[in-house]
VEXGUZA-594300 format. One record per residue (C-alpha): residue number from 0; residue in three letters; x, y, z. Coordinates in steps of 0.02 Angstrom, whole numbers, m for minus. Layout:
N
(NUM, "Ala", (X, Y, Z))
...
//
This chain:
168
(0, "Met", (1067, 966, m2269))
(1, "Lys", (956, 812, m2286))
(2, "Thr", (1060, 723, m2155))
(3, "Met", (1036, 866, m2030))
(4, "Arg", (846, 865, m2060))
(5, "Thr", (841, 675, m2038))
(6, "Ile", (940, 687, m1876))
(7, "Ala", (828, 828, m1813))
(8, "Leu", (670, 727, m1852))
(9, "Leu", (745, 574, m1770))
(10, "Leu", (786, 674, m1613))
(11, "Val", (609, 744, m1607))
(12, "Ala", (536, 568, m1627))
(13, "Val", (648, 499, m1488))
(14, "Gly", (598, 646, m1377))
(15, "Leu", (413, 616, m1408))
(16, "Leu", (430, 430, m1372))
(17, "Thr", (524, 467, m1213))
(18, "Ala", (401, 598, m1156))
(19, "Phe", (241, 505, m1198))
(20, "Gly", (281, 323, m1230))
(21, "Cys", (372, 287, m1067))
(22, "Ser", (267, 394, m951))
(23, "Gly", (96, 321, m994))
(24, "Lys", (7, 170, m927))
(25, "Pro", (95, 7, m966))
(26, "Ser", (12, m120, m1079))
(27, "Gly", (m96, m233, m971))
(28, "Phe", (m136, m101, m840))
(29, "Pro", (m317, m135, m788))
(30, "Lys", (m457, m8, m800))
(31, "Val", (m485, 65, m627))
(32, "Lys", (m629, 151, m539))
(33, "Pro", (m616, 270, m391))
(34, "Cys", (m622, 188, m219))
(35, "Glu", (m588, 248, m43))
(36, "Ile", (m584, 155, 120))
(37, "Val", (m605, 242, 288))
(38, "Val", (m539, 154, 444))
(39, "Thr", (m600, 205, 616))
(40, "Asn", (m606, 143, 795))
(41, "Gly", (m782, 195, 841))
(42, "Ser", (m789, 376, 785))
(43, "Glu", (m599, 402, 793))
(44, "Pro", (m504, 391, 628))
(45, "Ile", (m348, 282, 625))
(46, "Ala", (m200, 352, 530))
(47, "Asp", (m59, 253, 448))
(48, "Val", (m155, 91, 424))
(49, "Glu", (m90, m13, 278))
(50, "Val", (m241, m64, 174))
(51, "Ala", (m228, m208, 49))
(52, "Leu", (m362, m269, m70))
(53, "Ile", (m330, m450, m116))
(54, "Pro", (m421, m503, m276))
(55, "Glu", (m527, m660, m271))
(56, "Thr", (m471, m694, m449))
(57, "Pro", (m281, m675, m458))
(58, "Met", (m215, m527, m559))
(59, "Ser", (m35, m560, m606))
(60, "Gly", (80, m418, m552))
(61, "Val", (m63, m306, m491))
(62, "Ile", (m55, m231, m315))
(63, "Val", (m206, m139, m246))
(64, "Gly", (m208, m39, m84))
(65, "Gly", (m138, 111, 7))
(66, "Thr", (m115, 192, 177))
(67, "Thr", (m239, 293, 280))
(68, "Asp", (m211, 478, 312))
(69, "Ala", (m245, 574, 474))
(70, "Gln", (m432, 564, 440))
(71, "Gly", (m422, 373, 422))
(72, "Lys", (m452, 386, 234))
(73, "Cys", (m360, 280, 107))
(74, "Val", (m376, 325, m77))
(75, "Val", (m352, 154, m154))
(76, "Arg", (m216, 142, m287))
(77, "Thr", (m177, 8, m413))
(78, "Thr", (5, m29, m455))
(79, "Phe", (65, m130, m604))
(80, "Ala", (237, m132, m687))
(81, "Asn", (300, 13, m579))
(82, "Phe", (152, 121, m631))
(83, "Ala", (19, 172, m505))
(84, "Ala", (m148, 258, m525))
(85, "Pro", (m288, 296, m404))
(86, "Gly", (m431, 172, m412))
(87, "Val", (m472, m12, m403))
(88, "Pro", (m495, m134, m548))
(89, "Glu", (m664, m217, m573))
(90, "Gly", (m685, m373, m470))
(91, "Ser", (m710, m443, m295))
(92, "Phe", (m579, m410, m162))
(93, "Thr", (m547, m455, 19))
(94, "Val", (m485, m307, 122))
(95, "Thr", (m346, m332, 249))
(96, "Leu", (m277, m202, 370))
(97, "Arg", (m112, m185, 459))
(98, "Lys", (m45, m65, 588))
(99, "Asp", (83, m116, 715))
(100, "Pro", (88, m33, 887))
(101, "Thr", (229, 92, 912))
(102, "Pro", (343, 38, 1055))
(103, "Ser", (428, 160, 1173))
(104, "Thr", (598, 89, 1126))
(105, "Pro", (650, 146, 952))
(106, "Glu", (737, 38, 823))
(107, "Leu", (925, 43, 836))
(108, "Thr", (1017, 152, 713))
(109, "Val", (1169, 90, 618))
(110, "Ala", (1280, 203, 723))
(111, "Glu", (1209, 130, 885))
(112, "Met", (1233, m48, 823))
(113, "Glu", (1415, m14, 777))
(114, "Asn", (1449, 23, 961))
(115, "Met", (1361, m134, 1026))
(116, "Ser", (1403, m318, 1032))
(117, "Arg", (1297, m441, 932))
(118, "Gly", (1230, m510, 1097))
(119, "Asp", (1177, m335, 1156))
(120, "Ile", (1091, m300, 989))
(121, "Asp", (996, m465, 999))
(122, "Lys", (944, m431, 1180))
(123, "Tyr", (884, m256, 1135))
(124, "Asn", (783, m322, 988))
(125, "Arg", (707, m464, 1092))
(126, "Glu", (653, m340, 1226))
(127, "Arg", (581, m223, 1094))
(128, "Asp", (488, m367, 1009))
(129, "Ala", (419, m423, 1179))
(130, "Glu", (357, m245, 1211))
(131, "Ile", (269, m243, 1042))
(132, "Gln", (190, m414, 1075))
(133, "Ser", (124, m356, 1245))
(134, "Met", (45, m197, 1176))
(135, "Pro", (m140, m196, 1133))
(136, "Lys", (m174, m233, 951))
(137, "Ile", (m234, m85, 847))
(138, "Ile", (m312, m194, 713))
(139, "Pro", (m410, m349, 766))
(140, "Pro", (m325, m510, 705))
(141, "Asp", (m474, m559, 595))
(142, "Leu", (m445, m405, 487))
(143, "Thr", (m260, m441, 458))
(144, "Ser", (m277, m599, 354))
(145, "Val", (m356, m634, 186))
(146, "Gln", (m416, m801, 257))
(147, "Thr", (m512, m721, 401))
(148, "Ser", (m560, m545, 347))
(149, "Pro", (m748, m526, 324))
(150, "Val", (m727, m359, 234))
(151, "Lys", (m760, m371, 47))
(152, "Val", (m757, m242, m93))
(153, "Asn", (m846, m272, m258))
(154, "Ala", (m785, m146, m385))
(155, "Pro", (m852, m39, m460))
(156, "Asn", (m1007, m53, m348))
(157, "Asp", (m916, m17, m185))
(158, "Ser", (m830, 150, m213))
(159, "Ser", (m830, 200, m29))
(160, "Val", (m809, 77, 114))
(161, "Ser", (m804, 115, 301))
(162, "Ile", (m722, m6, 421))
(163, "Asp", (m749, 19, 608))
(164, "Val", (m621, m96, 690))
(165, "Ser", (m715, m89, 857))
(166, "Lys", (m847, m202, 778))
(167, "Tyr", (m726, m347, 752))
//
């Protein structure tokens, strides 16, 4: 009888630890504050832009950023130890953007590659890469690098930032 009660209590404890202990924020997860970044070209929103916030003071294992939606809005998220939450940690960040042009020639599928020689695959990929290189850039080069981007976020002061790429 005592053994059954002990086993039952142990199972309840393991269940609670599994439900609450493993699903919460990991130790070391920074405090975050809400932050959104809107990316436009003039008055037109730009969807599917990868937004990265690079901390001026390194934060080991912390990734801050997100992707813009159809309205050009990115709700910034912080990721640490496979846990993500909306918001940005306190600190100063440089914002970088990335969006590659979409070529008319799609990437090859595995099935297509199986029916092609290595030389034909390489030729196809070279031609596709050349098409991408010749297309107009969506994001100005200055905004794609932490070394050249003039866009800064100081959290928690900057909770909403607008970036008009036509100004760069």
